[in-house]
N, C-alpha and C positions, 0 to 999 in steps of 0.2 A: 293629112292634117293630124297633128299630134294632140292628144288630150292631156291636160295637166292633172296630176293627182293632187288631192288636197293634202295640206300639211297636217300631220298627226297632232292632235291636241296635246299629247304628252310632250312633244318637241316644243310646242309653243310655251307650255307651262315651264319647261326647263329653261328656255331662253329668258322668260320673265324673271325667274328666280335668280338667274345670273346677273341681270341688270338691276334688280331691285335690291336696295341696300338693306341688310339685316344686321341687327345687333348680334353679338356673340351668343346670346341666349336663344336666338331664332325669331325673335319678335321683329316686326317692321321698325326701321329706324325712325326716330323722332327728329334727330339732329345728328351732327357729327362733333367730335371732340375739337375744341378750340385751343388746345395746348400748343404753344409755339414749338415747332420742330423743323429745323433748317434742312433736315434730310429729305423732307417731302417737297415736291414741286410747289404746292400751295403755301408752304411755310407753316402749316399747322398739322397736327396729328391726323385729323379727318377720319378717325375710327367711327363707323356708324354706331349710334347708341339709341336704345329705345327710351321711352318716357320713364320707365321704371329705373333704369340704370343711369340716366343722365343726371348729373349733379350741377345745378346752376350756382356759379360762384360770383357772378356779376350779371346784371340784367342783359340777357341775350347771349351770355357766354357759358358754355357747358363743358364738362369734363367727363371722359370715360372713367370707369372704375380704376384702371391702372394709374392714370394721371391724377385722379382724385386723391389716391393714397399718397402719391408723391407731393402733391399740393399740401395735404394735411401735415406731412412730415416737415415741410419747409415752414409752414405756418406755426407749428408748435414750437419751433426753435426761435422764432422771431415774429413780432407783430408787423404785418405789412400795412403800409399806407395804401390808400385807394390807387394812387398813381403807380406804386410798385406792383399791385395786383394787376392793373391794366397792362403793365409792361410784360407780364407773363404771356399775354395774349396778342401783343402787337406783332405785326408781320416780321418774320425773321429776315435779317439782312443778308 
């Protein structure tokens, strides 16, 4: 009869860290970036972002710092209507 050895706690913690989504700053993710990105399977950026770094641009729509800067550059050149803002977050075709 063989006896099983317990799994080391450090291995369990490492596995949890791999599967837990963290912001680039190391904080636990509050949400993911909703910027439309056709190169991702989901159709959006999906970068994990913490509450401190998440920028809400529409109710329930958040951007990571990189896409927030891009969004601000686009906005500064032209005033977006609400429908145009929503189009930035619609599913990529």
